[in-house]
TISELO-454222 format. One line per 2 residues: number of its first residue (from 1); their letters; for each residue z, x, y of C-alpha. Coordinates in nm, 2 decimals. Layout:
BEGIN
NUM) a) Z X Y ~ ...;
END
This chain:
BEGIN
1) ms) -0.02 2.35 5.66 ~ 0.01 2.26 6.02;
3) st) 0.35 2.26 6.20 ~ 0.34 1.88 6.22;
5) ap) 0.27 1.82 5.85 ~ 0.55 1.69 5.63;
7) pt) 0.71 1.94 5.40 ~ 0.55 2.01 5.07;
9) ar) 0.61 1.78 4.78 ~ 0.73 2.06 4.56;
11) rd) 0.94 2.33 4.73 ~ 1.03 2.35 5.09;
13) if) 1.12 2.71 5.18 ~ 1.31 2.60 5.49;
15) ld) 1.55 2.39 5.29 ~ 1.59 2.66 5.03;
17) vi) 1.69 2.90 5.31 ~ 1.93 2.65 5.46;
19) ra) 2.10 2.59 5.12 ~ 2.12 2.96 5.04;
21) ga) 2.24 3.05 5.38 ~ 2.50 2.77 5.38;
23) il) 2.65 2.87 5.04 ~ 2.67 3.23 5.15;
25) av) 2.84 3.12 5.48 ~ 3.08 2.91 5.28;
27) ig) 3.17 3.19 5.04 ~ 3.21 3.45 5.32;
29) qh) 3.43 3.22 5.52 ~ 3.65 3.12 5.23;
31) wl) 3.69 3.48 5.11 ~ 3.77 3.62 5.45;
33) mp) 4.00 3.34 5.58 ~ 4.31 3.39 5.36;
35) vl) 4.59 3.61 5.50 ~ 4.80 3.67 5.19;
37) sy) 5.12 3.84 5.09 ~ 5.37 3.82 4.81;
39) sd) 5.75 3.84 4.81 ~ 6.04 3.70 4.61;
41) gr) 5.83 3.49 4.38 ~ 5.63 3.32 4.65;
43) ia) 5.28 3.39 4.78 ~ 5.24 3.34 5.16;
45) tg) 4.90 3.20 5.27 ~ 4.77 3.21 5.63;
47) na) 4.43 3.17 5.79 ~ 4.25 3.45 5.98;
49) lv) 4.07 3.20 6.20 ~ 4.40 3.12 6.38;
51) tp) 4.34 3.45 6.56 ~ 4.29 3.36 6.93;
53) gw) 3.93 3.29 7.01 ~ 3.81 3.29 6.65;
55) wa) 3.78 2.91 6.65 ~ 3.43 2.97 6.81;
57) lt) 3.31 3.12 6.49 ~ 3.36 2.79 6.31;
59) wl) 3.09 2.62 6.52 ~ 2.84 2.82 6.31;
61) sq) 3.04 2.90 6.00 ~ 3.13 2.54 5.93;
63) vm) 2.80 2.47 5.75 ~ 2.88 2.15 5.57;
65) pl) 2.67 1.96 5.82 ~ 2.37 2.17 5.72;
67) vf) 2.45 2.12 5.35 ~ 2.44 1.74 5.39;
69) fa) 2.13 1.76 5.61 ~ 1.94 1.97 5.35;
71) gg) 2.07 1.74 5.08 ~ 1.94 1.43 5.26;
73) aa) 1.59 1.58 5.29 ~ 1.59 1.69 4.93;
75) nl) 1.72 1.36 4.81 ~ 1.45 1.16 4.99;
77) ms) 1.17 1.39 4.87 ~ 1.28 1.38 4.51;
79) lr) 1.34 1.01 4.52 ~ 0.99 0.94 4.64;
81) ra) 0.85 1.16 4.36 ~ 1.06 0.99 4.09;
83) tc) 0.91 0.71 3.87 ~ 1.20 0.48 3.96;
85) ar) 1.55 0.49 4.12 ~ 1.71 0.47 3.78;
87) dw) 1.55 0.79 3.65 ~ 1.63 0.97 3.98;
89) la) 1.99 0.86 3.99 ~ 2.05 0.95 3.62;
91) gr) 1.92 1.31 3.68 ~ 2.11 1.35 4.00;
93) vs) 2.45 1.24 3.87 ~ 2.42 1.45 3.55;
95) rl) 2.30 1.75 3.74 ~ 2.59 1.73 3.98;
97) ll) 2.87 1.66 3.73 ~ 2.78 1.88 3.43;
99) pt) 2.88 2.21 3.60 ~ 3.23 2.07 3.67;
101) lp) 3.31 2.04 3.30 ~ 3.36 2.41 3.22;
103) li) 3.56 2.45 3.55 ~ 3.79 2.16 3.45;
105) av) 3.82 2.29 3.09 ~ 3.92 2.64 3.21;
107) wl) 4.16 2.52 3.48 ~ 4.34 2.27 3.25;
109) av) 4.45 2.57 3.05 ~ 4.49 2.84 3.33;
111) pr) 4.83 2.72 3.48 ~ 4.99 2.72 3.13;
113) ll) 4.86 3.07 3.06 ~ 4.98 3.20 3.40;
115) re) 5.33 3.07 3.32 ~ 5.32 3.23 2.98;
117) fg) 5.25 3.56 3.15 ~ 5.56 3.51 3.38;
119) vp) 5.38 3.41 3.70 ~ 5.63 3.20 3.91;
121) eq) 5.56 2.84 3.97 ~ 5.47 2.85 4.34;
123) pv) 5.18 3.10 4.29 ~ 5.06 2.89 4.00;
125) hv) 5.06 2.58 4.21 ~ 4.87 2.76 4.49;
127) ag) 4.61 2.88 4.24 ~ 4.56 2.54 4.09;
129) ai) 4.53 2.38 4.43 ~ 4.27 2.64 4.55;
131) ag) 4.06 2.60 4.24 ~ 4.03 2.22 4.28;
133) ql) 4.03 2.16 4.66 ~ 3.66 2.22 4.71;
135) lw) 3.57 1.94 4.47 ~ 3.60 1.70 4.77;
137) fl) 3.24 1.79 4.86 ~ 3.11 1.68 4.52;
139) gv) 3.31 1.35 4.54 ~ 3.16 1.26 4.88;
141) yl) 2.81 1.39 4.79 ~ 2.80 1.17 4.48;
143) lt) 2.85 0.87 4.71 ~ 2.57 0.98 4.94;
145) vl) 2.35 1.02 4.63 ~ 2.44 0.67 4.51;
147) at) 2.36 0.53 4.86 ~ 2.03 0.72 4.90;
149) pf) 1.80 0.44 4.77 ~ 1.96 0.19 5.00;
151) ma) 1.97 0.43 5.30 ~ 1.60 0.52 5.24;
153) ta) 1.52 0.15 5.27 ~ 1.73 0.13 5.59;
155) hr) 1.56 0.44 5.73 ~ 1.21 0.29 5.66;
157) rw) 1.31 -0.02 5.86 ~ 1.52 0.11 6.14;
159) gl) 1.47 0.49 6.16 ~ 1.69 0.67 6.40;
161) av) 1.90 0.36 6.46 ~ 2.07 0.41 6.12;
163) pa) 2.24 0.74 6.20 ~ 2.31 0.61 6.56;
165) vl) 2.50 0.31 6.42 ~ 2.68 0.53 6.16;
167) tg) 2.79 0.76 6.45 ~ 2.91 0.47 6.65;
169) la) 3.12 0.35 6.35 ~ 3.26 0.70 6.31;
171) ll) 3.36 0.70 6.68 ~ 3.54 0.36 6.63;
173) vd) 3.72 0.50 6.32 ~ 3.83 0.80 6.53;
175) la) 3.96 0.57 6.80 ~ 4.17 0.39 6.55;
177) rf) 4.28 0.71 6.38 ~ 4.40 0.86 6.70;
179) ng) 4.59 0.55 6.79 ~ 4.82 0.52 6.50;
181) fg) 4.59 0.41 6.21 ~ 4.55 0.76 6.05;
183) ll) 4.45 0.64 5.71 ~ 4.14 0.47 5.85;
185) gy) 4.01 0.82 5.93 ~ 3.91 0.86 5.57;
187) ln) 3.63 0.61 5.62 ~ 3.45 0.88 5.81;
189) av) 3.40 1.07 5.49 ~ 3.13 0.80 5.45;
191) fv) 3.01 0.73 5.80 ~ 3.00 1.10 5.92;
193) wl) 2.83 1.25 5.62 ~ 2.59 0.96 5.57;
195) av) 2.48 1.00 5.94 ~ 2.41 1.37 5.89;
197) hq) 2.24 1.29 5.55 ~ 2.01 1.05 5.74;
199) fg) 1.89 1.34 5.97 ~ 1.76 1.50 5.65;
201) fl) 1.54 1.19 5.61 ~ 1.38 1.27 5.94;
203) ya) 1.30 1.62 5.83 ~ 1.16 1.50 5.49;
205) eg) 0.91 1.28 5.68 ~ 0.80 1.58 5.90;
207) kl) 0.93 1.44 6.22 ~ 1.19 1.72 6.29;
209) ga) 0.95 1.98 6.15 ~ 0.70 1.88 6.42;
211) lr) 0.94 2.00 6.70 ~ 0.83 2.31 6.89;
213) pr) 1.08 2.59 6.90 ~ 1.17 2.52 7.27;
215) ha) 1.22 2.15 7.19 ~ 1.44 2.24 6.89;
217) lg) 1.64 2.46 7.12 ~ 1.68 2.17 7.35;
219) va) 1.81 1.96 7.06 ~ 2.05 2.24 6.97;
221) ta) 2.18 2.27 7.33 ~ 2.23 1.89 7.35;
223) gf) 2.42 1.89 7.02 ~ 2.65 2.19 7.10;
225) gv) 2.69 2.05 7.45 ~ 2.81 1.72 7.34;
227) ta) 3.04 1.89 7.09 ~ 3.19 2.10 7.38;
229) ll) 3.24 1.79 7.59 ~ 3.42 1.60 7.30;
231) va) 3.64 1.90 7.24 ~ 3.72 1.96 7.61;
233) fg) 3.78 1.59 7.71 ~ 3.85 1.42 7.38;
235) py) 4.12 1.44 7.11 ~ 3.92 1.68 6.90;
237) pa) 4.04 2.03 6.81 ~ 3.82 2.32 6.90;
239) sm) 3.81 2.45 6.55 ~ 3.56 2.28 6.31;
241) ig) 3.79 2.36 6.01 ~ 4.15 2.26 5.96;
243) mp) 4.40 2.50 6.09 ~ 4.76 2.56 5.95;
245) ga) 5.01 2.36 6.15 ~ 4.75 2.18 6.35;
247) pv) 4.83 1.80 6.39 ~ 4.46 1.71 6.37;
249) sn) 4.17 1.84 6.16 ~ 3.80 1.79 6.22;
251) ms) 3.73 1.81 5.85 ~ 4.01 1.64 5.66;
253) pp) 3.92 1.37 5.72 ~ 3.60 1.44 5.91;
255) ta) 3.56 1.33 6.27 ~ 3.26 1.21 6.47;
257) vl) 3.24 1.55 6.64 ~ 3.08 1.69 6.32;
259) vs) 2.77 1.47 6.39 ~ 2.71 1.63 6.73;
261) la) 2.78 1.97 6.57 ~ 2.52 1.89 6.30;
263) vg) 2.27 1.81 6.57 ~ 2.34 2.15 6.73;
265) qi) 2.31 2.34 6.40 ~ 2.00 2.16 6.29;
267) gl) 1.83 2.22 6.62 ~ 1.91 2.59 6.60;
269) ml) 1.78 2.62 6.25 ~ 1.46 2.44 6.34;
271) al) 1.41 2.67 6.64 ~ 1.44 2.97 6.40;
273) ra) 1.22 2.80 6.13 ~ 0.92 3.04 6.17;
275) rl) 1.15 3.35 6.16 ~ 1.33 3.21 5.86;
277) ae) 1.00 3.16 5.68 ~ 0.91 3.53 5.75;
279) la) 1.24 3.64 5.62 ~ 1.21 3.43 5.31;
281) ar) 0.87 3.58 5.24 ~ 1.02 3.93 5.19;
283) pt) 1.04 4.01 4.81 ~ 1.41 4.08 4.81;
285) va) 1.50 3.76 4.99 ~ 1.25 3.56 4.79;
287) ga) 1.41 3.69 4.47 ~ 1.76 3.60 4.60;
289) lh) 1.64 3.25 4.68 ~ 1.49 3.21 4.34;
291) wi) 1.81 3.33 4.18 ~ 2.06 3.12 4.38;
293) gp) 1.86 2.80 4.38 ~ 1.93 2.69 4.01;
295) rf) 2.29 2.80 4.05 ~ 2.39 2.65 4.38;
297) ms) 2.66 2.41 4.24 ~ 2.80 2.68 4.01;
299) vy) 2.83 2.93 4.29 ~ 3.01 2.67 4.50;
301) lw) 3.24 2.57 4.21 ~ 3.34 2.92 4.10;
303) hm) 3.36 3.12 4.42 ~ 3.72 3.01 4.48;
305) pa) 3.84 3.08 4.12 ~ 3.68 3.43 4.18;
307) lv) 3.90 3.46 4.49 ~ 4.21 3.35 4.28;
309) vv) 4.14 3.63 4.03 ~ 4.11 3.90 4.30;
311) ag) 4.41 3.77 4.49 ~ 4.61 3.74 4.17;
313) vs) 4.54 4.10 4.07 ~ 4.58 4.26 4.41;
315) vf) 4.84 4.05 4.59 ~ 5.06 3.94 4.30;
317) gf) 4.99 4.23 4.06 ~ 4.99 4.52 4.31;
319) gy) 5.17 4.39 4.61 ~ 4.87 4.41 4.85;
321) at) 4.91 4.22 5.18 ~ 4.62 4.13 5.40;
323) pe) 4.62 4.34 5.72 ~ 4.64 4.16 6.05;
325) pg) 4.30 4.00 6.11 ~ 4.07 4.18 6.35;
327) tl) 4.24 4.51 6.32 ~ 4.06 4.83 6.20;
329) rw) 4.25 4.80 5.87 ~ 4.13 4.45 5.82;
331) la) 3.77 4.54 5.91 ~ 3.78 4.83 5.67;
333) aa) 3.93 4.62 5.38 ~ 3.70 4.32 5.43;
335) pl) 3.39 4.48 5.26 ~ 3.60 4.59 4.96;
337) wl) 3.76 4.25 4.93 ~ 3.42 4.08 4.94;
339) aa) 3.27 4.32 4.69 ~ 3.56 4.27 4.44;
341) ag) 3.53 3.89 4.47 ~ 3.15 3.91 4.44;
343) vv) 3.18 4.11 4.12 ~ 3.42 3.86 3.97;
345) lv) 3.19 3.57 4.08 ~ 2.88 3.72 3.92;
347) gl) 3.08 3.76 3.59 ~ 3.19 3.40 3.60;
349) lr) 2.83 3.29 3.67 ~ 2.71 3.49 3.37;
351) vf) 2.94 3.28 3.15 ~ 2.93 2.94 3.32;
353) gr) 2.62 2.92 3.53 ~ 2.41 2.81 3.23;
355) fe) 2.58 2.46 3.25 ~ 2.41 2.38 3.58;
357) ip) 2.06 2.32 3.42 ~ 2.09 2.04 3.16;
359) rp) 1.86 2.00 2.87 ~ 1.60 1.73 2.92;
361) vt) 1.75 1.39 2.83 ~ 1.56 1.21 2.57;
363) gd) 1.52 0.84 2.57 ~ 1.56 0.59 2.85;
365) pa) 1.83 0.65 3.12 ~ 2.13 0.43 3.13;
367) pl) 2.10 0.10 3.32 ~ 2.13 0.12 3.69;
369) pq) 2.47 -0.06 3.71 ~ 2.61 0.18 3.45;
371) la) 2.48 0.48 3.66 ~ 2.64 0.34 3.97;
373) va) 2.97 0.31 3.79 ~ 2.93 0.67 3.66;
375) av) 2.87 0.79 4.02 ~ 3.18 0.61 4.15;
377) lg) 3.40 0.73 3.87 ~ 3.27 1.09 3.91;
379) sv) 3.35 1.06 4.28 ~ 3.70 0.93 4.23;
381) gt) 3.77 1.19 3.97 ~ 3.65 1.49 4.18;
383) lg) 3.83 1.36 4.49 ~ 4.15 1.31 4.28;
385) la) 4.13 1.67 4.16 ~ 4.06 1.80 4.51;
387) ar) 4.37 1.62 4.63 ~ 4.61 1.70 4.34;
389) gf) 4.47 2.03 4.21 ~ 4.50 2.16 3.86;
391) ta) 4.87 2.22 3.84 ~ 5.03 2.01 3.57;
393) sp) 5.30 1.76 3.65 ~ 5.60 1.66 3.44;
395) ep) 5.45 1.31 3.46 ~ 5.12 1.31 3.27;
397) la) 4.96 1.05 3.50 ~ 5.04 1.25 3.81;
399) gp) 4.87 1.57 3.68 ~ 4.50 1.66 3.66;
401) lp) 4.43 1.49 3.32 ~ 4.35 1.14 3.45;
403) wa) 4.10 1.27 3.71 ~ 3.94 1.50 3.45;
405) al) 3.91 1.21 3.21 ~ 3.73 1.00 3.48;
407) il) 3.48 1.28 3.53 ~ 3.41 1.31 3.15;
409) vs) 3.36 0.94 3.13 ~ 3.13 0.96 3.42;
411) vl) 2.91 1.23 3.25 ~ 2.90 1.02 2.93;
413) la) 2.80 0.70 3.12 ~ 2.53 0.89 3.30;
415) gg) 2.39 1.01 2.97 ~ 2.43 1.37 3.05;
417) kv) 2.45 1.64 2.78 ~ 2.75 1.88 2.77;
419) ta) 2.52 2.15 2.63 ~ 2.29 2.34 2.86;
421) tr) 2.00 2.57 2.85 ~ 2.04 2.93 2.97;
423) vr) 1.95 2.99 3.33 ~ 1.66 3.23 3.35;
425) g) 1.55 3.45 3.64;
END
């Protein structure tokens, strides 16, 4: 296949590498960020990335732009292979939401169990919040999936103008947000991530894949350069993740600077595309890609519960405190910390990873309006759990149950099965 040909209709190894690398970056960042200690019934949580100068790491370790880029490319490719939008949406919604059901079932019970074992309320609350907070991605991604058929039509008609307009809208939202209308910032959860999602469409059509490495490096330089200018002269923080005590976060809600960061990251990955293909051809790497591909969502959902287990045993159980980030003690402890969390994650995946691949659905999919309702309800439910966590509240409607119920209803409306086949490989 020539360098200008569109990606293969079946598997695209570049996207596989992007997805696998992104999930590993997410895991590594989330497992190494926490600075933990326990005293007098309270667990203290800090962030290693507040260390002076470490904000620069987030320009590469904040990989959600790459996740939405790869998702956009994969969504357009699979949509074009589908017999109709209804079949495609039914499969996508079920595939995304089914893996959340065991997570929800476990974490509806875990806080009560922790209290039964005498764990104080504050650590229980922290654990429940950590387990649910990453569901924000699923909530937003469901909306991009629902919008994909419409955005594909817009892309066919207007091309690059679509992400340009979305970026302009994101900048207007930021202008309002930084001038006293903070709640409007949450509109950028749609504008920013849809803009990055559209870049994936350009790759799916072969336009970005046609870039020579030096041109891709030019794109990367432009993206990172604009990001630097927006940080230096605009209202945007230098860190691409939220920092403790910072008045503004580039991620919650997202700001327009993430679009320019996406351009930089995508350009860099495209410049390295040939090298990444060589790396992916190695048997060990190819095996890892084959293993992680069917488990992507499960790995994402369960890597923070794995961290909760390791932190609970070491920090709460044995009084371990994270060394000062960047010191020799911290560098020495980091591999052991990562290894312990990795072992726990593998164990969790052995039990729950099988829910990611649903059994084939027999019969016709649900009507398109019903699928749209399912996607919206699933989005609202996951965003609610991300915001509130899994810690029960004295008021039933203020706890996790209403949001969990929305997700269950969403799965039923989408026609998904709660049983699943075993993941092989």
